[in-house]
MARPA-64604 format. One line per field, with one value per residue (C-alpha): x, y, z; residue number from 1. Coordinates in steps of 0.2 Angstrom, whole numbers, plus 5000, padded with zeros to 4 digits. Each point is the difference from the previous one (the first is absolute). Layout:
N
u <- X  ...
v <- Y  ...
w <- Z  ...
pos <- NUM  ...
end
This chain:
83
u <- 5039  4997  4983  4999  5003  4986  4985  4983  4987  4981  4993  4981  4990  4982  4994  4994  5018  5007  4987  5005  5019  4997  4992  5015  5013  5005  5003  5018  5003  5002  4993  5018  5002  4983  5001  5018  4996  4984  5011  5016  4998  4999  5015  5016  5016  5008  4985  5000  5019  4996  4986  5012  5013  4988  4995  5018  5003  4984  4986  4982  4988  4981  4991  4997  5019  5004  4987  5006  5018  4996  4998  4991  4989  4983  4990  4986  4982  4988  4985  4985  5010  4999  5017
v <- 4982  4998  4997  5017  5008  4989  5009  4992  5006  5000  4992  5005  4985  4996  4992  4984  4998  5001  4987  4988  5002  4998  4983  4994  5007  4988  5007  4996  5012  5018  5010  5002  4981  4997  5012  4996  4981  5003  5008  4991  4991  5017  5008  5003  4992  5016  5003  4983  5002  5016  4992  4986  5013  5009  4983  4997  5017  5006  4993  5001  5009  5001  5016  5000  4998  5014  5011  4997  5004  5018  5010  5017  4994  4996  4986  5006  4996  4993  5011  4994  4992  5007  5006
w <- 5025  5019  5007  5007  4983  4992  5005  5000  4987  4999  4984  4997  4994  5001  5017  4990  4993  5018  5006  4986  5003  5019  4996  4990  5012  5015  5017  5000  4985  5001  4985  4992  5000  4994  4985  4995  5000  4990  4986  5002  4983  4991  5009  4989  5006  5006  5011  5008  5003  5009  5011  5004  5006  5010  5009  5004  5007  5007  5010  4996  5012  5002  4998  5019  5004  4988  5008  5017  4995  4994  5016  4998  4986  5008  4991  4989  5005  4987  4997  5010  5014  5018  5007
pos <- 1  2  3  4  5  6  7  8  9  10  11  12  13  14  15  16  17  18  19  20  21  22  23  24  25  26  27  28  29  30  31  32  33  34  35  36  37  38  39  40  41  42  43  44  45  46  47  48  49  50  51  52  53  54  55  56  57  58  59  60  61  62  63  64  65  66  67  68  69  70  71  72  73  74  75  76  77  78  79  80  81  82  83
end
C-alpha cells in the first residue's frame, strides 16, 4: 500500500491519556513509530513481516509533512484558538 492510499485517522482518547503518551514518546518518533514499538511484542509474525515490507518500500512522514502534501485541504483549527 502506498503512503497516499494509507489515510490518517483520528483516534478519540481522553486528554489525560494523550498527556501520558506524550511523556513516553520521544521527539525523534512519530506517533506510528511510537505506537507500533509499544506493541511490537504482541504483533503476530505476518503483521511484523508486513511492517518490515512497508519500511523497505515506503518512507515514514510526520503529520505536518502529510498535511503539507495535500493541497486544497486546509488544516483544521482547534476550538478556542484564534485564526
